[in-house]
C-alpha positions, 0 to 999 in steps of 0.5 A: 276173517275180514273178507266176510265180516266186510260181506256181513256189515254190506248186507247188514248195511242194505237189509237195515236200509231197506226197512229202517227209512220208511219205518220211522216216516210211519212211526214220526211222520205217519207216512203210510203210503208206499206204490206197489213198485216199491214195496214189491222192490223193498220186498226183494232186497229184504228177502234177499240181503237176509238170505245172503246174510245167512250164507255170510254165517255160514261161510264164517263157521266154514273159516272157523273150521278151516282154523281150528281144524287145519290151522297150518294149511288156512291161507292156501286151503281159504286162497283169496280165489276161494274166498270170491267164489264163495263169496260170489255163491252166497249173492247168487244163491240169495239173488236167485231164491228172492227173485220169484217174492215179487213176481208172484206178490204181482201176479195175484189180484188184490180187491180186498184191501192195500193195507199191508199189516206190517212195518214192511213189505214181507211177502207173506204179509203183501201177497195175504192181501190177494182176493185170490188161493196162493197156494204156490206164494205159501209153499214157496216161502216154506220151501225158500224158509225151510231149504235155506235154515235147514241148509245153513243150519245143517253146514253149521253144525257139521262145521262146529262137530268138527271144531268140538272134536278138535277141541276136545282133543286138545291137550289142555283145558285152558287151550281148550277153553282159548280156541272154543273163544274165537267162536263165541262171536260166530255162535252169538251171531248166528243166534241173534239172526235166525231165532228171530228168522224162524219165529217170524217166518212161522208165525206169518205162515201158521200164527192165525191166532197170534196177535197182531201186534206181536207178529209185527214186534217179532219182525222187526225184530229180526230186521233191526236187532241183527244189523245193530248186534253183529258190530257191536259183537265182532267189534268187542271180540275182534282184538284189531277192531276193538283197538282200532276203535280204542284209538280213535276214541281216545284220539278225539278225546286228546 
């Protein structure tokens, strides 16, 4: 669990660092310029680490399944070697799936405007400025969106179906509530990531009549809210982390 929490923290940090400094420079200093190469670099980091973040949540669902359904074999099933392979697979998936985005965006001619109607360089927001048929970019964006969400949600749903079945077989109500309580943090983290992501992507692809400021708000929420919520969720729900934080702050006060 701690390996996966560490990876989740790293992905949250990279995603927010890829977008937040430029957002603040836009709002604070009215610095609205970004080079095309920097825009493509930002695009790649945003999409690749967002995919990694989703993959880490799937790995954490697997960890919850093993911990609840096979508690005595947890250390045997999820060895350090297996966890390292899972993390490597998550990183490679994110890196490979996001790789076509900057290449597709670079190949289109841009002759209408160079103003990205967004607070960061999202793939669809950039390629919509092209004066060419961007069907390939749109189709790949849809493929990536639905393959990633469908695959990740499928594995998470299977894990929690098995988890709930195991919980319902527990003898007492207190045991069922206590066991299910260990999954609350993970379910909150999933909701904080996937709900804004799903609506943001669909609105940018199909929301032609949606006000632009609302699209920007939803996309910014997706980029900034999960990195803020995840430390709070796991900091408050993980006994060791909460204890260490309390110890740190009480030591400073004394």
